[in-house]
C-alpha positions as CSV (number, residue, x, y, z in Angstrom):
1,M,4.4,11.0,17.0
2,M,5.8,8.5,14.4
3,R,7.8,9.0,11.3
4,V,5.8,7.3,8.6
5,L,6.9,6.7,5.0
6,V,4.3,5.4,2.5
7,A,6.0,3.9,-0.4
8,C,4.6,3.7,-3.9
9,E,1.9,6.2,-3.2
10,F,1.0,9.0,-5.5
11,S,-2.3,9.7,-4.1
12,G,-1.4,10.8,-0.6
13,T,-4.4,8.9,0.9
14,V,-2.4,6.9,3.4
15,R,0.0,9.6,4.2
16,D,-2.6,12.2,4.9
17,A,-4.6,9.8,7.1
18,F,-1.4,9.7,9.3
19,R,-0.8,13.4,9.0
20,R,-4.3,14.2,10.3
21,R,-3.5,12.1,13.4
22,G,-0.3,14.2,14.2
23,H,2.4,12.0,12.3
24,D,5.3,13.1,10.5
25,A,4.2,11.1,7.4
26,W,5.7,11.2,3.9
27,S,4.8,9.6,0.6
28,C,7.3,8.6,-2.1
29,D,6.5,7.6,-5.7
30,L,8.0,7.9,-9.2
31,L,4.8,9.9,-10.1
32,P,4.1,13.4,-8.7
33,C,1.7,13.6,-5.8
34,E,-2.0,14.1,-6.7
35,G,-2.6,15.9,-3.5
36,D,-0.4,18.3,-1.4
37,P,3.1,17.7,-2.7
38,T,4.6,19.3,0.4
39,Y,5.2,16.0,2.0
40,H,5.9,13.9,-1.0
41,F,9.3,12.5,-2.3
42,H,8.9,12.3,-6.2
43,D,11.7,9.9,-6.5
44,D,12.7,6.3,-6.4
45,I,12.5,5.0,-2.9
46,F,15.8,3.1,-3.4
47,G,17.4,6.2,-5.4
48,D,20.4,8.2,-4.5
49,K,18.6,10.5,-2.1
50,G,18.6,7.6,0.5
51,I,14.9,8.0,1.5
52,L,15.1,4.8,3.3
53,T,17.8,5.8,5.5
54,L,15.9,8.8,7.2
55,D,15.1,7.0,10.3
56,W,11.5,5.9,9.8
57,D,9.4,4.3,12.5
58,L,6.9,2.8,10.0
59,L,7.0,1.9,6.3
60,I,3.7,1.1,4.4
61,A,4.5,0.0,0.9
62,H,2.2,-0.5,-2.0
63,P,4.6,-2.0,-4.8
64,P,3.2,-2.1,-8.4
65,C,1.4,-5.3,-8.9
66,T,1.2,-5.4,-12.7
67,H,3.7,-8.2,-12.8
68,L,2.7,-10.0,-9.4
69,A,-1.2,-10.1,-9.3
70,V,-2.6,-13.4,-10.2
71,S,-5.2,-11.6,-12.3
72,G,-2.6,-11.2,-14.9
73,A,-1.4,-15.0,-14.8
74,R,-2.2,-15.5,-18.5
75,W,0.7,-13.1,-19.4
76,F,3.2,-14.3,-16.9
77,K,5.0,-16.5,-19.5
78,D,5.9,-13.4,-21.6
79,K,7.1,-11.2,-19.0
80,Q,9.5,-13.3,-16.8
81,E,12.2,-10.7,-16.5
82,E,9.7,-8.0,-15.4
83,Q,8.2,-10.5,-12.9
84,A,11.7,-11.3,-11.5
85,E,12.4,-7.5,-11.1
86,A,8.9,-7.1,-9.4
87,V,9.6,-9.8,-7.0
88,R,13.2,-8.4,-6.3
89,F,11.6,-4.9,-5.5
90,F,8.7,-6.4,-3.3
91,M,11.4,-8.3,-1.2
92,A,13.6,-5.2,-1.0
93,L,10.7,-3.4,0.7
94,T,10.1,-6.3,3.1
95,D,13.8,-6.2,4.0
96,A,13.8,-2.5,4.6
97,P,15.6,-1.2,7.7
98,V,12.6,-0.2,9.4
99,G,11.1,-1.8,12.6
100,K,7.4,-1.7,11.5
101,V,6.6,-2.6,7.8
102,A,3.4,-3.3,6.0
103,V,3.6,-4.4,2.3
104,E,0.3,-4.2,0.5
105,N,-0.5,-6.2,-2.7
106,P,-3.6,-7.9,-4.3
107,I,-3.7,-11.9,-4.5
108,S,-0.4,-12.4,-6.0
109,I,2.5,-14.8,-6.6
110,M,4.2,-13.6,-3.5
111,S,2.1,-16.2,-1.5
112,T,4.0,-18.9,-3.2
113,R,7.4,-17.0,-4.2
114,W,7.8,-15.9,-0.6
115,R,4.9,-16.7,2.0
116,K,1.3,-16.3,2.5
117,P,0.2,-12.7,3.6
118,D,-0.5,-12.1,7.4
119,Q,-4.0,-10.9,6.5
120,I,-6.3,-10.2,3.6
121,V,-8.7,-7.1,4.1
122,Q,-11.7,-6.1,2.1
123,P,-13.0,-2.5,1.5
124,W,-16.5,-3.6,2.9
125,Q,-14.9,-4.3,6.4
126,Y,-13.9,-0.5,6.5
127,G,-17.0,1.4,5.3
128,H,-17.0,0.7,1.4
129,G,-19.5,-1.5,-0.1
130,E,-17.1,-3.2,-2.5
131,T,-14.8,-6.2,-2.8
132,K,-11.2,-5.9,-3.5
133,A,-9.0,-8.7,-1.7
134,T,-6.0,-6.7,-0.3
135,C,-3.2,-8.8,1.2
136,L,-1.1,-7.4,3.9
137,W,2.5,-8.8,4.7
138,L,3.3,-7.4,8.2
139,K,6.5,-6.9,10.2
140,G,6.1,-5.6,13.9
141,L,2.4,-4.7,13.3
142,S,-0.7,-6.1,14.4
143,K,-3.5,-7.3,11.9
144,L,-6.0,-4.5,11.1
145,E,-9.4,-4.9,12.8
146,P,-12.6,-4.1,10.8
147,T,-13.7,-0.6,11.6
148,N,-17.1,-0.3,9.7
149,I,-18.6,-3.6,8.2
150,V,-21.1,-2.6,5.6
151,E,-23.5,-4.3,3.3
152,G,-22.8,-4.5,-0.3
153,R,-20.2,-6.7,-2.1
154,E,-19.8,-4.9,-5.5
155,A,-16.7,-5.8,-7.6
156,R,-16.4,-2.3,-9.0
157,I,-12.7,-2.3,-9.2
158,H,-12.6,-5.8,-10.8
159,R,-15.2,-4.8,-13.3
160,M,-13.8,-1.4,-14.2
161,A,-13.8,-0.6,-17.9
162,P,-10.5,-0.2,-19.7
163,G,-9.1,3.3,-20.1
164,P,-5.8,5.2,-19.7
165,D,-6.4,5.9,-15.9
166,R,-7.7,2.3,-15.0
167,W,-4.3,1.4,-13.4
168,K,-4.4,4.5,-11.3
169,L,-8.0,4.2,-10.1
170,R,-7.4,0.5,-9.3
171,S,-4.2,1.2,-7.3
172,K,-5.6,3.7,-4.9
173,T,-6.2,2.8,-1.2
174,Y,-9.7,3.1,0.1
175,Q,-10.1,5.8,2.6
176,G,-11.6,3.6,5.3
177,I,-8.5,1.2,5.1
178,A,-6.1,4.2,5.2
179,E,-7.9,5.7,8.2
180,A,-7.8,2.1,10.0
181,M,-4.0,1.9,9.4
182,A,-3.5,5.4,10.8
183,E,-5.7,4.7,13.8
184,Q,-4.5,1.3,14.6
185,W,-0.8,1.3,13.6
186,G,-0.3,5.1,14.4
187,G,-1.8,5.3,17.9
188,K,-3.8,7.9,19.6
189,P,-4.7,10.9,17.6
190,K,-3.0,14.3,18.4
191,Q,-4.4,16.5,21.1
192,D,-5.4,20.1,20.0
């Protein structure tokens, strides 16, 4: 059993994939959890509670991409302070005192500000007929292997209509990718 912390996750998708496999997995976000809040820290990961000091085996982080994603490049000149803070937050996650770390983001400025990602995955490699390039920067982890390559290359997320919950819908991890993380980085499932 691993102790897993999923940072910047309000949905519980990745956390729950690890919990189903018998791991002691928790999520942490400034937002309340949309799923079962029992295993959720509704807090700042770097806040006073010292969440990162709780002896984790694996950290999977989904830092906000608003000021990092190249899809928003046309606004970069107007948000340099916000972008500098986003870069600091991203780097703090990569430097977390955890042996195994995965930091996830879309195609972003981190490829030039820091380094290229170790891997770029797509939902269609994990059972979802959609495109959404997802970069993974890894420490102590192997690259994810595709689990269910399917037809279809719809850019549903990219073409999503504007609306108040668009950012939330765009930020959720695909279930197939979450399951691959739990299976490949979490080891064998629990025995009943």
